[in-house]
C-alpha positions in Angstrom: -54.7 -154.1 -59.8 -53.8 -151.7 -56.8 -50.3 -152.4 -58.2 -51.0 -150.3 -61.2 -52.6 -147.6 -59.1 -49.7 -147.4 -56.9 -47.1 -147.4 -59.8 -49.0 -144.8 -61.9 -49.6 -142.4 -59.0 -46.1 -142.3 -57.6 -45.7 -138.6 -56.6 -43.3 -136.6 -54.5 -45.2 -135.5 -51.5 -44.1 -132.7 -49.2 -43.6 -133.5 -45.6 -46.4 -132.0 -43.5 -45.5 -128.8 -41.8 -46.4 -130.1 -38.3 -47.2 -133.4 -36.8 -50.9 -134.3 -37.5 -53.1 -135.0 -34.7 -54.5 -138.5 -34.7 -57.5 -140.2 -33.3 -57.1 -143.6 -31.5 -58.4 -145.3 -34.6 -55.9 -143.5 -36.9 -53.0 -144.3 -34.7 -54.2 -148.0 -34.8 -54.4 -147.9 -38.7 -50.9 -146.4 -38.8 -49.5 -149.2 -36.5 -51.6 -151.8 -38.6 -49.7 -150.7 -41.7 -46.2 -150.3 -40.5 -43.8 -152.9 -42.1 -46.5 -155.2 -43.5 -47.3 -157.0 -46.7 -50.9 -157.1 -48.1 -50.8 -160.8 -49.4 -53.9 -161.7 -51.4 -55.7 -162.0 -54.7 -57.6 -160.1 -57.2 -60.4 -161.0 -59.8 -61.3 -159.5 -63.2 -64.9 -159.0 -64.0 -67.2 -161.8 -63.0 -64.6 -164.5 -63.4 -64.1 -166.8 -60.4 -60.3 -167.1 -61.2 -58.0 -165.4 -58.7 -54.8 -163.9 -59.5 -52.0 -163.3 -56.8 -51.7 -159.8 -55.5 -48.9 -158.6 -53.2 -47.8 -155.1 -51.8 -45.2 -154.3 -49.3 -46.1 -151.2 -47.3 -43.1 -149.7 -45.3 -45.2 -147.0 -43.4 -48.4 -144.8 -43.7 -48.4 -141.3 -42.5 -51.3 -138.9 -42.1 -50.6 -135.8 -44.1 -53.8 -134.0 -43.8 -57.4 -134.6 -42.9 -58.5 -137.9 -44.8 -55.2 -138.1 -46.7 -52.4 -140.5 -45.9 -49.0 -141.0 -47.6 -48.3 -144.7 -48.3 -44.7 -145.7 -48.8 -44.7 -148.9 -50.4 -42.8 -151.5 -52.6 -44.6 -153.0 -55.6 -43.5 -155.9 -57.4 -45.1 -156.1 -60.8 -44.1 -157.6 -64.0 -40.9 -159.0 -62.2 -39.9 -155.4 -61.4 -39.6 -154.0 -57.8 -40.8 -150.4 -57.6 -40.9 -148.1 -54.7 -43.9 -145.8 -54.5 -44.9 -143.0 -52.5 -48.7 -142.4 -53.0 -51.2 -139.9 -51.4 -54.3 -142.0 -50.6 -57.7 -140.7 -49.4 -58.8 -142.6 -46.3 -62.5 -142.4 -44.8 -63.8 -144.1 -41.9 -66.7 -146.3 -41.5 -67.0 -146.3 -37.8 -63.6 -147.9 -36.7 -62.8 -149.3 -40.2 -60.5 -147.5 -42.7 -61.6 -147.5 -46.2 -59.0 -146.6 -49.0 -60.9 -144.4 -51.5 -59.1 -144.1 -54.8 -61.2 -142.3 -57.3 -60.5 -141.8 -61.0 -56.7 -142.1 -60.9 -55.3 -141.8 -64.3 -52.8 -144.3 -65.3 -51.0 -143.4 -68.5 -51.6 -146.0 -71.2 -53.9 -148.0 -68.9 -57.0 -145.8 -68.3 -58.8 -144.4 -65.2 -59.1 -146.6 -62.2 -61.1 -146.5 -58.7 -60.9 -148.6 -55.9 -62.7 -149.0 -52.4 -60.6 -151.1 -50.0 -61.5 -151.7 -46.4 -59.1 -153.0 -43.8 -60.2 -154.9 -40.7 -59.0 -157.6 -38.3 -55.8 -158.3 -40.1 -57.6 -158.5 -43.6 -58.4 -156.4 -46.5 -61.1 -156.6 -49.1 -62.6 -154.4 -51.7 -63.5 -153.6 -55.3 -61.5 -152.0 -58.2 -62.7 -150.7 -61.4 -61.5 -149.2 -64.7 -63.3 -147.8 -67.7 -64.1 -151.2 -69.2 -63.7 -153.7 -66.4 -63.2 -154.2 -62.8 -63.0 -156.7 -60.1 -62.6 -157.7 -56.4 -59.5 -157.8 -54.2 -58.9 -159.4 -50.9 -56.2 -160.9 -48.6 -54.4 -160.6 -45.3 -52.2 -158.1 -43.7 -49.0 -159.8 -42.6 -46.4 -158.1 -40.4 -42.9 -158.3 -42.1 -39.9 -159.3 -39.9 -38.0 -156.2 -38.6 -34.9 -155.5 -40.7 -31.9 -157.3 -39.4 -29.2 -154.6 -38.2 -25.7 -155.3 -39.0 -23.4 -156.2 -35.9 -21.1 -153.4 -35.0 -17.6 -153.5 -36.5 
């Protein structure tokens, strides 16, 4: 379901005027989400059935207090999309919580999500006007891109 949120909220975001100061927890969050795949599952309503969920995050950058720019690739319906999305992030102690509230997705409705990330895993809930569910999985570091040998 985060896939729909990322696809629908793809925006052009201006670069921050200056480098944002970051706490130790924020620096750790930025490193945790550099070149990773969120590999997991989501549910719909109270059903026990899980469906695969996958997001490739290239990087996250703090653009202002409590807002981070997520640069991601999303595979949905056999299509690969690049998305740059501003995501509010709040902190529960040292745990980042993504706080998407009432994001309008044309033709799909309005969605919200709360996703926490901790210890190499993520978990949360998502909701829409008529339904919602849970999402969870692991945060997996991707291999570094292989550079081409010099010619």
